[in-house]
PDB file of the backbone (N, CA, C, O) and the ligand in Angstrom, with CONECT records:
HET     ZN  A 101       1
ATOM      1  N   MET A   1       0.848  -1.193   0.000  1.00  0.00           N
ATOM      2  CA  MET A   1       0.000   0.000   0.000  1.00  0.00           C
ATOM      3  C   MET A   1       0.878   1.235   0.000  1.00  0.00           C
ATOM      4  O   MET A   1       1.761   1.376   0.846  1.00  0.00           O
ATOM      5  N   SER A   2       0.644   2.104  -0.921  1.00  0.00           N
ATOM      6  CA  SER A   2       1.361   3.359  -0.882  1.00  0.00           C
ATOM      7  C   SER A   2       0.382   4.497  -1.097  1.00  0.00           C
ATOM      8  O   SER A   2      -0.714   4.316  -1.628  1.00  0.00           O
ATOM      9  N   TYR A   3       0.795   5.629  -0.686  1.00  0.00           N
ATOM     10  CA  TYR A   3      -0.115   6.760  -0.732  1.00  0.00           C
ATOM     11  C   TYR A   3      -0.491   7.119  -2.158  1.00  0.00           C
ATOM     12  O   TYR A   3      -1.579   7.639  -2.405  1.00  0.00           O
ATOM     13  N   SER A   4       0.406   6.843  -3.098  1.00  0.00           N
ATOM     14  CA  SER A   4       0.148   7.222  -4.477  1.00  0.00           C
ATOM     15  C   SER A   4      -0.991   6.417  -5.085  1.00  0.00           C
ATOM     16  O   SER A   4      -1.472   6.740  -6.171  1.00  0.00           O
ATOM     17  N   ASP A   5      -1.425   5.367  -4.387  1.00  0.00           N
ATOM     18  CA  ASP A   5      -2.558   4.595  -4.878  1.00  0.00           C
ATOM     19  C   ASP A   5      -3.872   5.339  -4.667  1.00  0.00           C
ATOM     20  O   ASP A   5      -4.865   5.058  -5.340  1.00  0.00           O
ATOM     21  N   THR A   6      -3.876   6.258  -3.762  1.00  0.00           N
ATOM     22  CA  THR A   6      -5.115   6.963  -3.470  1.00  0.00           C
ATOM     23  C   THR A   6      -5.353   8.059  -4.489  1.00  0.00           C
ATOM     24  O   THR A   6      -4.476   8.386  -5.288  1.00  0.00           O
ATOM     25  N   THR A   7      -6.524   8.608  -4.452  1.00  0.00           N
ATOM     26  CA  THR A   7      -6.927   9.519  -5.506  1.00  0.00           C
ATOM     27  C   THR A   7      -6.503  10.952  -5.263  1.00  0.00           C
ATOM     28  O   THR A   7      -6.597  11.783  -6.167  1.00  0.00           O
ATOM     29  N   LYS A   8      -6.054  11.251  -4.099  1.00  0.00           N
ATOM     30  CA  LYS A   8      -5.879  12.645  -3.736  1.00  0.00           C
ATOM     31  C   LYS A   8      -4.618  13.283  -4.308  1.00  0.00           C
ATOM     32  O   LYS A   8      -4.479  14.506  -4.310  1.00  0.00           O
ATOM     33  N   VAL A   9      -3.720  12.466  -4.784  1.00  0.00           N
ATOM     34  CA  VAL A   9      -2.381  12.955  -5.066  1.00  0.00           C
ATOM     35  C   VAL A   9      -2.272  13.881  -6.267  1.00  0.00           C
ATOM     36  O   VAL A   9      -1.493  14.834  -6.254  1.00  0.00           O
ATOM     37  N   LYS A  10      -3.038  13.607  -7.288  1.00  0.00           N
ATOM     38  CA  LYS A  10      -2.681  14.150  -8.593  1.00  0.00           C
ATOM     39  C   LYS A  10      -2.766  15.670  -8.759  1.00  0.00           C
ATOM     40  O   LYS A  10      -1.936  16.256  -9.454  1.00  0.00           O
ATOM     41  N   LYS A  11      -3.723  16.295  -8.151  1.00  0.00           N
ATOM     42  CA  LYS A  11      -3.844  17.732  -8.407  1.00  0.00           C
ATOM     43  C   LYS A  11      -2.682  18.515  -7.794  1.00  0.00           C
ATOM     44  O   LYS A  11      -2.408  18.462  -6.595  1.00  0.00           O
ATOM     45  N   LYS A  12      -2.052  19.211  -8.650  1.00  0.00           N
ATOM     46  CA  LYS A  12      -0.929  20.021  -8.218  1.00  0.00           C
ATOM     47  C   LYS A  12      -1.373  21.460  -8.142  1.00  0.00           C
ATOM     48  O   LYS A  12      -1.753  22.065  -9.145  1.00  0.00           O
ATOM     49  N   LYS A  13      -1.324  21.993  -6.963  1.00  0.00           N
ATOM     50  CA  LYS A  13      -1.781  23.356  -6.815  1.00  0.00           C
ATOM     51  C   LYS A  13      -0.618  24.320  -6.987  1.00  0.00           C
ATOM     52  O   LYS A  13       0.505  24.078  -6.543  1.00  0.00           O
ATOM     53  N   VAL A  14      -0.932  25.398  -7.636  1.00  0.00           N
ATOM     54  CA  VAL A  14       0.068  26.442  -7.765  1.00  0.00           C
ATOM     55  C   VAL A  14      -0.205  27.481  -6.685  1.00  0.00           C
ATOM     56  O   VAL A  14      -1.290  28.057  -6.610  1.00  0.00           O
ATOM     57  N   ARG A  15       0.758  27.695  -5.891  1.00  0.00           N
ATOM     58  CA  ARG A  15       0.538  28.621  -4.797  1.00  0.00           C
ATOM     59  C   ARG A  15       1.579  29.724  -4.809  1.00  0.00           C
ATOM     60  O   ARG A  15       2.752  29.510  -5.117  1.00  0.00           O
ATOM     61  N   SER A  16       1.123  30.865  -4.476  1.00  0.00           N
ATOM     62  CA  SER A  16       2.055  31.975  -4.340  1.00  0.00           C
ATOM     63  C   SER A  16       2.118  32.357  -2.872  1.00  0.00           C
ATOM     64  O   SER A  16       1.783  33.471  -2.470  1.00  0.00           O
ATOM     65  N   LYS A  17       2.548  31.411  -2.115  1.00  0.00           N
ATOM     66  CA  LYS A  17       2.588  31.621  -0.668  1.00  0.00           C
ATOM     67  C   LYS A  17       3.967  32.094  -0.242  1.00  0.00           C
ATOM     68  O   LYS A  17       4.986  31.542  -0.659  1.00  0.00           O
ATOM     69  N   MET A  18       3.984  33.084   0.560  1.00  0.00           N
ATOM     70  CA  MET A  18       5.257  33.580   1.030  1.00  0.00           C
ATOM     71  C   MET A  18       5.725  32.767   2.230  1.00  0.00           C
ATOM     72  O   MET A  18       4.923  32.303   3.040  1.00  0.00           O
ATOM     73  N   VAL A  19       6.999  32.611   2.321  1.00  0.00           N
ATOM     74  CA  VAL A  19       7.571  31.936   3.473  1.00  0.00           C
ATOM     75  C   VAL A  19       8.468  32.938   4.186  1.00  0.00           C
ATOM     76  O   VAL A  19       9.677  32.974   3.958  1.00  0.00           O
ATOM     77  N   PRO A  20       7.873  33.742   5.043  1.00  0.00           N
ATOM     78  CA  PRO A  20       8.636  34.824   5.656  1.00  0.00           C
ATOM     79  C   PRO A  20       9.677  34.348   6.660  1.00  0.00           C
ATOM     80  O   PRO A  20      10.734  34.962   6.802  1.00  0.00           O
ATOM     81  N   PHE A  21       9.383  33.268   7.347  1.00  0.00           N
ATOM     82  CA  PHE A  21      10.335  32.765   8.327  1.00  0.00           C
ATOM     83  C   PHE A  21      10.710  31.330   7.999  1.00  0.00           C
ATOM     84  O   PHE A  21      10.037  30.392   8.426  1.00  0.00           O
ATOM     85  N   PRO A  22      11.764  31.163   7.255  1.00  0.00           N
ATOM     86  CA  PRO A  22      12.181  29.788   6.954  1.00  0.00           C
ATOM     87  C   PRO A  22      12.811  29.137   8.177  1.00  0.00           C
ATOM     88  O   PRO A  22      13.986  28.770   8.186  1.00  0.00           O
ATOM     89  N   SER A  23      11.992  29.011   9.194  1.00  0.00           N
ATOM     90  CA  SER A  23      12.489  28.468  10.445  1.00  0.00           C
ATOM     91  C   SER A  23      12.812  26.998  10.298  1.00  0.00           C
ATOM     92  O   SER A  23      12.088  26.259   9.630  1.00  0.00           O
ATOM     93  N   SER A  24      13.875  26.582  10.906  1.00  0.00           N
ATOM     94  CA  SER A  24      14.243  25.172  10.850  1.00  0.00           C
ATOM     95  C   SER A  24      13.341  24.336  11.734  1.00  0.00           C
ATOM     96  O   SER A  24      13.392  23.107  11.698  1.00  0.00           O
ATOM     97  N   GLN A  25      12.517  24.998  12.524  1.00  0.00           N
ATOM     98  CA  GLN A  25      11.645  24.256  13.428  1.00  0.00           C
ATOM     99  C   GLN A  25      10.418  23.711  12.728  1.00  0.00           C
ATOM    100  O   GLN A  25       9.837  22.717  13.162  1.00  0.00           O
ATOM    101  N   ARG A  26      10.025  24.354  11.655  1.00  0.00           N
ATOM    102  CA  ARG A  26       8.801  23.928  10.995  1.00  0.00           C
ATOM    103  C   ARG A  26       9.097  23.096   9.761  1.00  0.00           C
ATOM    104  O   ARG A  26       9.984  23.414   8.969  1.00  0.00           O
ATOM    105  N   ILE A  27       8.341  22.038   9.619  1.00  0.00           N
ATOM    106  CA  ILE A  27       8.471  21.202   8.432  1.00  0.00           C
ATOM    107  C   ILE A  27       7.612  21.814   7.337  1.00  0.00           C
ATOM    108  O   ILE A  27       6.425  22.069   7.535  1.00  0.00           O
ATOM    109  N   THR A  28       8.209  22.043   6.202  1.00  0.00           N
ATOM    110  CA  THR A  28       7.481  22.611   5.077  1.00  0.00           C
ATOM    111  C   THR A  28       7.701  21.743   3.848  1.00  0.00           C
ATOM    112  O   THR A  28       8.824  21.333   3.555  1.00  0.00           O
ATOM    113  N   CYS A  29       6.636  21.475   3.148  1.00  0.00           N
ATOM    114  CA  CYS A  29       6.738  20.686   1.928  1.00  0.00           C
ATOM    115  C   CYS A  29       7.517  21.461   0.876  1.00  0.00           C
ATOM    116  O   CYS A  29       7.214  22.619   0.587  1.00  0.00           O
ATOM    117  N   SER A  30       8.523  20.809   0.308  1.00  0.00           N
ATOM    118  CA  SER A  30       9.338  21.482  -0.697  1.00  0.00           C
ATOM    119  C   SER A  30       8.603  21.592  -2.024  1.00  0.00           C
ATOM    120  O   SER A  30       9.014  22.362  -2.892  1.00  0.00           O
ATOM    121  N   GLU A  31       7.525  20.837  -2.198  1.00  0.00           N
ATOM    122  CA  GLU A  31       6.778  20.862  -3.451  1.00  0.00           C
ATOM    123  C   GLU A  31       5.743  21.987  -3.473  1.00  0.00           C
ATOM    124  O   GLU A  31       5.620  22.704  -4.467  1.00  0.00           O
ATOM    125  N   CYS A  32       5.001  22.139  -2.376  1.00  0.00           N
ATOM    126  CA  CYS A  32       3.886  23.078  -2.403  1.00  0.00           C
ATOM    127  C   CYS A  32       3.899  24.050  -1.231  1.00  0.00           C
ATOM    128  O   CYS A  32       2.968  24.840  -1.076  1.00  0.00           O
ATOM    129  N   ASN A  33       4.934  24.004  -0.408  1.00  0.00           N
ATOM    130  CA  ASN A  33       5.082  24.901   0.735  1.00  0.00           C
ATOM    131  C   ASN A  33       4.034  24.698   1.831  1.00  0.00           C
ATOM    132  O   ASN A  33       3.903  25.527   2.732  1.00  0.00           O
ATOM    133  N   ASN A  34       3.302  23.612   1.753  1.00  0.00           N
ATOM    134  CA  ASN A  34       2.366  23.315   2.821  1.00  0.00           C
ATOM    135  C   ASN A  34       3.132  23.063   4.126  1.00  0.00           C
ATOM    136  O   ASN A  34       4.104  22.309   4.155  1.00  0.00           O
ATOM    137  N   SER A  35       2.681  23.699   5.184  1.00  0.00           N
ATOM    138  CA  SER A  35       3.339  23.455   6.464  1.00  0.00           C
ATOM    139  C   SER A  35       2.323  23.205   7.570  1.00  0.00           C
ATOM    140  O   SER A  35       2.634  23.347   8.753  1.00  0.00           O
ATOM    141  N   THR A  36       1.108  22.832   7.179  1.00  0.00           N
ATOM    142  CA  THR A  36       0.083  22.632   8.203  1.00  0.00           C
ATOM    143  C   THR A  36      -0.444  21.206   8.268  1.00  0.00           C
ATOM    144  O   THR A  36      -0.678  20.680   9.356  1.00  0.00           O
ATOM    145  N   GLU A  37      -0.631  20.578   7.108  1.00  0.00           N
ATOM    146  CA  GLU A  37      -1.240  19.251   7.129  1.00  0.00           C
ATOM    147  C   GLU A  37      -0.272  18.191   6.628  1.00  0.00           C
ATOM    148  O   GLU A  37       0.361  18.334   5.582  1.00  0.00           O
ATOM    149  N   PHE A  38      -0.180  17.125   7.410  1.00  0.00           N
ATOM    150  CA  PHE A  38       0.728  16.045   7.049  1.00  0.00           C
ATOM    151  C   PHE A  38       0.061  14.704   7.304  1.00  0.00           C
ATOM    152  O   PHE A  38      -0.858  14.586   8.115  1.00  0.00           O
ATOM    153  N   LEU A  39       0.545  13.706   6.596  1.00  0.00           N
ATOM    154  CA  LEU A  39       0.002  12.368   6.754  1.00  0.00           C
ATOM    155  C   LEU A  39       1.106  11.417   7.198  1.00  0.00           C
ATOM    156  O   LEU A  39       2.217  11.425   6.668  1.00  0.00           O
ATOM    157  N   GLU A  40       0.770  10.613   8.168  1.00  0.00           N
ATOM    158  CA  GLU A  40       1.675   9.543   8.554  1.00  0.00           C
ATOM    159  C   GLU A  40       1.022   8.235   8.148  1.00  0.00           C
ATOM    160  O   GLU A  40      -0.085   7.926   8.588  1.00  0.00           O
ATOM    161  N   VAL A  41       1.700   7.469   7.314  1.00  0.00           N
ATOM    162  CA  VAL A  41       1.146   6.222   6.819  1.00  0.00           C
ATOM    163  C   VAL A  41       2.007   5.072   7.324  1.00  0.00           C
ATOM    164  O   VAL A  41       3.202   4.998   7.038  1.00  0.00           O
ATOM    165  N   SER A  42       1.387   4.192   8.071  1.00  0.00           N
ATOM    166  CA  SER A  42       2.099   3.046   8.617  1.00  0.00           C
ATOM    167  C   SER A  42       1.732   1.804   7.838  1.00  0.00           C
ATOM    168  O   SER A  42       0.561   1.526   7.581  1.00  0.00           O
ATOM    169  N   ASP A  43       2.747   1.077   7.474  1.00  0.00           N
ATOM    170  CA  ASP A  43       2.570  -0.138   6.683  1.00  0.00           C
ATOM    171  C   ASP A  43       2.539  -1.337   7.616  1.00  0.00           C
ATOM    172  O   ASP A  43       3.321  -1.413   8.564  1.00  0.00           O
ATOM    173  N   GLY A  44       1.649  -2.262   7.354  1.00  0.00           N
ATOM    174  CA  GLY A  44       1.645  -3.519   8.097  1.00  0.00           C
ATOM    175  C   GLY A  44       1.467  -3.343   9.579  1.00  0.00           C
ATOM    176  O   GLY A  44       2.338  -3.717  10.364  1.00  0.00           O
ATOM    177  N   VAL A  45       0.355  -2.781   9.965  1.00  0.00           N
ATOM    178  CA  VAL A  45       0.116  -2.507  11.374  1.00  0.00           C
ATOM    179  C   VAL A  45      -0.787  -3.584  11.973  1.00  0.00           C
ATOM    180  O   VAL A  45      -1.819  -3.934  11.401  1.00  0.00           O
ATOM    181  N   ILE A  46      -0.393  -4.090  13.105  1.00  0.00           N
ATOM    182  CA  ILE A  46      -1.251  -5.012  13.850  1.00  0.00           C
ATOM    183  C   ILE A  46      -1.791  -4.259  15.055  1.00  0.00           C
ATOM    184  O   ILE A  46      -1.036  -3.809  15.916  1.00  0.00           O
ATOM    185  N   LEU A  47      -3.098  -4.132  15.098  1.00  0.00           N
ATOM    186  CA  LEU A  47      -3.731  -3.476  16.221  1.00  0.00           C
ATOM    187  C   LEU A  47      -4.307  -4.535  17.149  1.00  0.00           C
ATOM    188  O   LEU A  47      -5.191  -5.302  16.768  1.00  0.00           O
ATOM    189  N   THR A  48      -3.809  -4.563  18.330  1.00  0.00           N
ATOM    190  CA  THR A  48      -4.303  -5.537  19.300  1.00  0.00           C
ATOM    191  C   THR A  48      -4.854  -4.792  20.500  1.00  0.00           C
ATOM    192  O   THR A  48      -4.158  -3.995  21.129  1.00  0.00           O
ATOM    193  N   THR A  49      -6.093  -5.056  20.804  1.00  0.00           N
ATOM    194  CA  THR A  49      -6.710  -4.401  21.946  1.00  0.00           C
ATOM    195  C   THR A  49      -7.245  -5.460  22.902  1.00  0.00           C
ATOM    196  O   THR A  49      -7.988  -6.361  22.511  1.00  0.00           O
ATOM    197  N   ARG A  50      -6.859  -5.331  24.135  1.00  0.00           N
ATOM    198  CA  ARG A  50      -7.308  -6.307  25.117  1.00  0.00           C
ATOM    199  C   ARG A  50      -8.550  -5.785  25.825  1.00  0.00           C
ATOM    200  O   ARG A  50      -8.586  -4.646  26.292  1.00  0.00           O
ATOM    201  N   PHE A  51      -9.563  -6.637  25.894  1.00  0.00           N
ATOM    202  CA  PHE A  51     -10.812  -6.250  26.549  1.00  0.00           C
ATOM    203  C   PHE A  51     -11.100  -7.195  27.710  1.00  0.00           C
ATOM    204  O   PHE A  51     -10.741  -8.372  27.688  1.00  0.00           O
ATOM    205  N   VAL A  52     -11.743  -6.651  28.698  1.00  0.00           N
ATOM    206  CA  VAL A  52     -12.202  -7.474  29.822  1.00  0.00           C
ATOM    207  C   VAL A  52     -13.718  -7.396  29.866  1.00  0.00           C
ATOM    208  O   VAL A  52     -14.307  -6.315  29.843  1.00  0.00           O
ATOM    209  N   GLN A  53     -14.334  -8.567  29.929  1.00  0.00           N
ATOM    210  CA  GLN A  53     -15.788  -8.578  30.000  1.00  0.00           C
ATOM    211  C   GLN A  53     -16.239  -8.428  31.449  1.00  0.00           C
ATOM    212  O   GLN A  53     -15.782  -9.140  32.343  1.00  0.00           O
ATOM    213  N   ASN A  54     -17.130  -7.499  31.647  1.00  0.00           N
ATOM    214  CA  ASN A  54     -17.627  -7.245  32.989  1.00  0.00           C
ATOM    215  C   ASN A  54     -18.753  -8.212  33.342  1.00  0.00           C
ATOM    216  O   ASN A  54     -19.240  -8.966  32.500  1.00  0.00           O
ATOM    217  N   LYS A  55     -19.143  -8.165  34.595  1.00  0.00           N
ATOM    218  CA  LYS A  55     -20.173  -9.104  35.069  1.00  0.00           C
ATOM    219  C   LYS A  55     -21.488  -8.936  34.338  1.00  0.00           C
ATOM    220  O   LYS A  55     -22.231  -9.900  34.151  1.00  0.00           O
ATOM    221  N   ASP A  56     -21.776  -7.714  33.924  1.00  0.00           N
ATOM    222  CA  ASP A  56     -23.054  -7.481  33.249  1.00  0.00           C
ATOM    223  C   ASP A  56     -22.956  -7.732  31.747  1.00  0.00           C
ATOM    224  O   ASP A  56     -23.900  -7.455  31.006  1.00  0.00           O
ATOM    225  N   GLY A  57     -21.831  -8.249  31.302  1.00  0.00           N
ATOM    226  CA  GLY A  57     -21.695  -8.566  29.895  1.00  0.00           C
ATOM    227  C   GLY A  57     -21.095  -7.450  29.065  1.00  0.00           C
ATOM    228  O   GLY A  57     -20.822  -7.639  27.880  1.00  0.00           O
ATOM    229  N   SER A  58     -20.889  -6.307  29.660  1.00  0.00           N
ATOM    230  CA  SER A  58     -20.258  -5.211  28.924  1.00  0.00           C
ATOM    231  C   SER A  58     -18.738  -5.401  28.940  1.00  0.00           C
ATOM    232  O   SER A  58     -18.204  -6.192  29.717  1.00  0.00           O
ATOM    233  N   PHE A  59     -18.069  -4.670  28.078  1.00  0.00           N
ATOM    234  CA  PHE A  59     -16.621  -4.818  27.962  1.00  0.00           C
ATOM    235  C   PHE A  59     -15.900  -3.523  28.321  1.00  0.00           C
ATOM    236  O   PHE A  59     -16.375  -2.422  28.043  1.00  0.00           O
ATOM    237  N   SER A  60     -14.769  -3.688  28.931  1.00  0.00           N
ATOM    238  CA  SER A  60     -13.902  -2.552  29.199  1.00  0.00           C
ATOM    239  C   SER A  60     -12.583  -2.768  28.482  1.00  0.00           C
ATOM    240  O   SER A  60     -12.016  -3.861  28.499  1.00  0.00           O
ATOM    241  N   GLN A  61     -12.111  -1.711  27.855  1.00  0.00           N
ATOM    242  CA  GLN A  61     -10.820  -1.796  27.183  1.00  0.00           C
ATOM    243  C   GLN A  61      -9.709  -1.695  28.208  1.00  0.00           C
ATOM    244  O   GLN A  61      -9.668  -0.768  29.016  1.00  0.00           O
ATOM    245  N   GLU A  62      -8.826  -2.647  28.161  1.00  0.00           N
ATOM    246  CA  GLU A  62      -7.779  -2.672  29.170  1.00  0.00           C
ATOM    247  C   GLU A  62      -6.427  -2.230  28.624  1.00  0.00           C
ATOM    248  O   GLU A  62      -5.678  -1.519  29.294  1.00  0.00           O
ATOM    249  N   LEU A  63      -6.131  -2.650  27.429  1.00  0.00           N
ATOM    250  CA  LEU A  63      -4.795  -2.375  26.911  1.00  0.00           C
ATOM    251  C   LEU A  63      -4.878  -2.178  25.407  1.00  0.00           C
ATOM    252  O   LEU A  63      -5.574  -2.911  24.705  1.00  0.00           O
ATOM    253  N   ASP A  64      -4.174  -1.201  24.939  1.00  0.00           N
ATOM    254  CA  ASP A  64      -4.115  -0.968  23.508  1.00  0.00           C
ATOM    255  C   ASP A  64      -2.681  -1.154  23.060  1.00  0.00           C
ATOM    256  O   ASP A  64      -1.801  -0.368  23.412  1.00  0.00           O
ATOM    257  N   ASP A  65      -2.457  -2.170  22.302  1.00  0.00           N
ATOM    258  CA  ASP A  65      -1.100  -2.498  21.917  1.00  0.00           C
ATOM    259  C   ASP A  65      -1.016  -2.592  20.407  1.00  0.00           C
ATOM    260  O   ASP A  65      -1.465  -3.572  19.812  1.00  0.00           O
ATOM    261  N   SER A  66      -0.447  -1.585  19.797  1.00  0.00           N
ATOM    262  CA  SER A  66      -0.321  -1.626  18.350  1.00  0.00           C
ATOM    263  C   SER A  66       1.141  -1.788  17.966  1.00  0.00           C
ATOM    264  O   SER A  66       2.047  -1.269  18.618  1.00  0.00           O
ATOM    265  N   GLN A  67       1.329  -2.516  16.903  1.00  0.00           N
ATOM    266  CA  GLN A  67       2.662  -2.869  16.460  1.00  0.00           C
ATOM    267  C   GLN A  67       2.805  -2.504  14.995  1.00  0.00           C
ATOM    268  O   GLN A  67       1.986  -2.913  14.172  1.00  0.00           O
ATOM    269  N   VAL A  68       3.813  -1.754  14.664  1.00  0.00           N
ATOM    270  CA  VAL A  68       4.059  -1.421  13.274  1.00  0.00           C
ATOM    271  C   VAL A  68       5.132  -2.353  12.743  1.00  0.00           C
ATOM    272  O   VAL A  68       6.273  -2.331  13.203  1.00  0.00           O
ATOM    273  N   LEU A  69       4.756  -3.173  11.772  1.00  0.00           N
ATOM    274  CA  LEU A  69       5.698  -4.138  11.223  1.00  0.00           C
ATOM    275  C   LEU A  69       6.469  -3.567  10.045  1.00  0.00           C
ATOM    276  O   LEU A  69       7.650  -3.857   9.853  1.00  0.00           O
ATOM    277  N   GLY A  70       5.792  -2.767   9.276  1.00  0.00           N
ATOM    278  CA  GLY A  70       6.431  -2.237   8.074  1.00  0.00           C
ATOM    279  C   GLY A  70       7.010  -0.856   8.298  1.00  0.00           C
ATOM    280  O   GLY A  70       7.357  -0.467   9.413  1.00  0.00           O
ATOM    281  N   GLN A  71       7.100  -0.145   7.219  1.00  0.00           N
ATOM    282  CA  GLN A  71       7.681   1.181   7.252  1.00  0.00           C
ATOM    283  C   GLN A  71       6.645   2.226   7.635  1.00  0.00           C
ATOM    284  O   GLN A  71       5.458   2.071   7.349  1.00  0.00           O
ATOM    285  N   VAL A  72       7.088   3.258   8.265  1.00  0.00           N
ATOM    286  CA  VAL A  72       6.230   4.400   8.517  1.00  0.00           C
ATOM    287  C   VAL A  72       6.667   5.510   7.577  1.00  0.00           C
ATOM    288  O   VAL A  72       7.814   5.955   7.608  1.00  0.00           O
ATOM    289  N   LYS A  73       5.745   5.946   6.749  1.00  0.00           N
ATOM    290  CA  LYS A  73       6.061   6.994   5.788  1.00  0.00           C
ATOM    291  C   LYS A  73       5.363   8.285   6.196  1.00  0.00           C
ATOM    292  O   LYS A  73       4.363   8.281   6.914  1.00  0.00           O
ATOM    293  N   PHE A  74       5.909   9.350   5.729  1.00  0.00           N
ATOM    294  CA  PHE A  74       5.412  10.665   6.106  1.00  0.00           C
ATOM    295  C   PHE A  74       5.196  11.481   4.834  1.00  0.00           C
ATOM    296  O   PHE A  74       6.111  11.651   4.028  1.00  0.00           O
ATOM    297  N   TYR A  75       3.984  11.979   4.670  1.00  0.00           N
ATOM    298  CA  TYR A  75       3.635  12.647   3.420  1.00  0.00           C
ATOM    299  C   TYR A  75       3.060  14.031   3.680  1.00  0.00           C
ATOM    300  O   TYR A  75       2.499  14.315   4.739  1.00  0.00           O
ATOM    301  N   CYS A  76       3.219  14.866   2.690  1.00  0.00           N
ATOM    302  CA  CYS A  76       2.525  16.149   2.678  1.00  0.00           C
ATOM    303  C   CYS A  76       1.028  15.878   2.574  1.00  0.00           C
ATOM    304  O   CYS A  76       0.593  15.098   1.727  1.00  0.00           O
ATOM    305  N   GLY A  77       0.242  16.517   3.432  1.00  0.00           N
ATOM    306  CA  GLY A  77      -1.192  16.309   3.405  1.00  0.00           C
ATOM    307  C   GLY A  77      -1.881  17.041   2.276  1.00  0.00           C
ATOM    308  O   GLY A  77      -3.081  16.878   2.059  1.00  0.00           O
ATOM    309  N   ASP A  78      -1.136  17.830   1.574  1.00  0.00           N
ATOM    310  CA  ASP A  78      -1.724  18.644   0.519  1.00  0.00           C
ATOM    311  C   ASP A  78      -1.449  18.062  -0.862  1.00  0.00           C
ATOM    312  O   ASP A  78      -2.380  17.794  -1.621  1.00  0.00           O
ATOM    313  N   CYS A  79      -0.185  17.869  -1.185  1.00  0.00           N
ATOM    314  CA  CYS A  79       0.155  17.407  -2.533  1.00  0.00           C
ATOM    315  C   CYS A  79       0.634  15.956  -2.546  1.00  0.00           C
ATOM    316  O   CYS A  79       0.816  15.377  -3.617  1.00  0.00           O
ATOM    317  N   GLY A  80       0.838  15.368  -1.374  1.00  0.00           N
ATOM    318  CA  GLY A  80       1.202  13.965  -1.320  1.00  0.00           C
ATOM    319  C   GLY A  80       2.678  13.685  -1.522  1.00  0.00           C
ATOM    320  O   GLY A  80       3.068  12.532  -1.707  1.00  0.00           O
ATOM    321  N   ALA A  81       3.504  14.718  -1.490  1.00  0.00           N
ATOM    322  CA  ALA A  81       4.934  14.509  -1.659  1.00  0.00           C
ATOM    323  C   ALA A  81       5.490  13.701  -0.485  1.00  0.00           C
ATOM    324  O   ALA A  81       5.036  13.833   0.651  1.00  0.00           O
ATOM    325  N   ASP A  82       6.466  12.878  -0.784  1.00  0.00           N
ATOM    326  CA  ASP A  82       7.067  12.029   0.237  1.00  0.00           C
ATOM    327  C   ASP A  82       8.006  12.868   1.112  1.00  0.00           C
ATOM    328  O   ASP A  82       9.042  13.352   0.656  1.00  0.00           O
ATOM    329  N   LEU A  83       7.617  13.024   2.364  1.00  0.00           N
ATOM    330  CA  LEU A  83       8.422  13.825   3.284  1.00  0.00           C
ATOM    331  C   LEU A  83       8.986  12.952   4.397  1.00  0.00           C
ATOM    332  O   LEU A  83       9.201  13.411   5.518  1.00  0.00           O
ATOM    333  N   THR A  84       9.218  11.705   4.071  1.00  0.00           N
ATOM    334  CA  THR A  84       9.678  10.769   5.100  1.00  0.00           C
ATOM    335  C   THR A  84      10.983  11.227   5.746  1.00  0.00           C
ATOM    336  O   THR A  84      11.265  10.892   6.896  1.00  0.00           O
ATOM    337  N   GLN A  85      11.766  11.984   5.007  1.00  0.00           N
ATOM    338  CA  GLN A  85      13.011  12.500   5.581  1.00  0.00           C
ATOM    339  C   GLN A  85      12.765  13.389   6.800  1.00  0.00           C
ATOM    340  O   GLN A  85      13.654  13.578   7.630  1.00  0.00           O
ATOM    341  N   PHE A  86      11.556  13.930   6.899  1.00  0.00           N
ATOM    342  CA  PHE A  86      11.225  14.792   8.037  1.00  0.00           C
ATOM    343  C   PHE A  86      10.516  14.035   9.158  1.00  0.00           C
ATOM    344  O   PHE A  86      10.179  14.614  10.191  1.00  0.00           O
ATOM    345  N   HIS A  87      10.297  12.754   8.950  1.00  0.00           N
ATOM    346  CA  HIS A  87       9.473  12.020   9.919  1.00  0.00           C
ATOM    347  C   HIS A  87      10.091  12.012  11.314  1.00  0.00           C
ATOM    348  O   HIS A  87       9.377  12.093  12.314  1.00  0.00           O
ATOM    349  N   LYS A  88      11.403  11.916  11.378  1.00  0.00           N
ATOM    350  CA  LYS A  88      12.064  11.898  12.677  1.00  0.00           C
ATOM    351  C   LYS A  88      11.804  13.198  13.423  1.00  0.00           C
ATOM    352  O   LYS A  88      11.509  13.206  14.618  1.00  0.00           O
ATOM    353  N   ARG A  89      11.922  14.283  12.692  1.00  0.00           N
ATOM    354  CA  ARG A  89      11.672  15.569  13.332  1.00  0.00           C
ATOM    355  C   ARG A  89      10.203  15.700  13.752  1.00  0.00           C
ATOM    356  O   ARG A  89       9.877  16.251  14.803  1.00  0.00           O
ATOM    357  N   PHE A  90       9.335  15.170  12.884  1.00  0.00           N
ATOM    358  CA  PHE A  90       7.909  15.170  13.210  1.00  0.00           C
ATOM    359  C   PHE A  90       7.664  14.474  14.544  1.00  0.00           C
ATOM    360  O   PHE A  90       6.912  14.968  15.384  1.00  0.00           O
ATOM    361  N   LEU A  91       8.307  13.318  14.729  1.00  0.00           N
ATOM    362  CA  LEU A  91       8.119  12.573  15.975  1.00  0.00           C
ATOM    363  C   LEU A  91       8.670  13.356  17.168  1.00  0.00           C
ATOM    364  O   LEU A  91       8.113  13.311  18.265  1.00  0.00           O
ATOM    365  N   GLU A  92       9.762  14.066  16.939  1.00  0.00           N
ATOM    366  CA  GLU A  92      10.337  14.859  18.017  1.00  0.00           C
ATOM    367  C   GLU A  92       9.434  16.014  18.404  1.00  0.00           C
ATOM    368  O   GLU A  92       9.414  16.446  19.556  1.00  0.00           O
ATOM    369  N   MET A  93       8.686  16.509  17.424  1.00  0.00           N
ATOM    370  CA  MET A  93       7.834  17.670  17.675  1.00  0.00           C
ATOM    371  C   MET A  93       6.405  17.274  18.007  1.00  0.00           C
ATOM    372  O   MET A  93       5.538  18.137  18.135  1.00  0.00           O
ATOM    373  N   LEU A  94       6.157  16.008  18.145  1.00  0.00           N
ATOM    374  CA  LEU A  94       4.807  15.508  18.401  1.00  0.00           C
ATOM    375  C   LEU A  94       4.522  15.542  19.893  1.00  0.00           C
ATOM    376  O   LEU A  94       5.229  14.927  20.691  1.00  0.00           O
ATOM    377  N   PHE A  95       3.479  16.266  20.253  1.00  0.00           N
ATOM    378  CA  PHE A  95       3.156  16.351  21.690  1.00  0.00           C
ATOM    379  C   PHE A  95       1.736  15.886  21.943  1.00  0.00           C
ATOM    380  O   PHE A  95       1.281  15.885  23.087  1.00  0.00           O
TER     381      PHE A  95
HETATM  382 ZN    ZN A 101       3.107  19.378  -0.577  1.00  0.00          ZN2+
END
């Protein structure tokens, strides 16, 4: 599965956006200058959630354990450019 399989990628927008502060702190797409929306795509993810059944038959979630087996890719949310090179910084800036 890759992001390019989806339909959103193809339209290329022409933007005349100014970049007044080329701060090294912000990740900016080199293709379209988008710096607000990004996509993280994880390949081969196993989501395991542990539930406990209560006496009345209802369930409570006890543990959420997800495992990423494949690669984690990072894309521009606007034009779909591969920004995986920034993924490490993205994780560092994720709060
Ligand atoms: Zn972009």
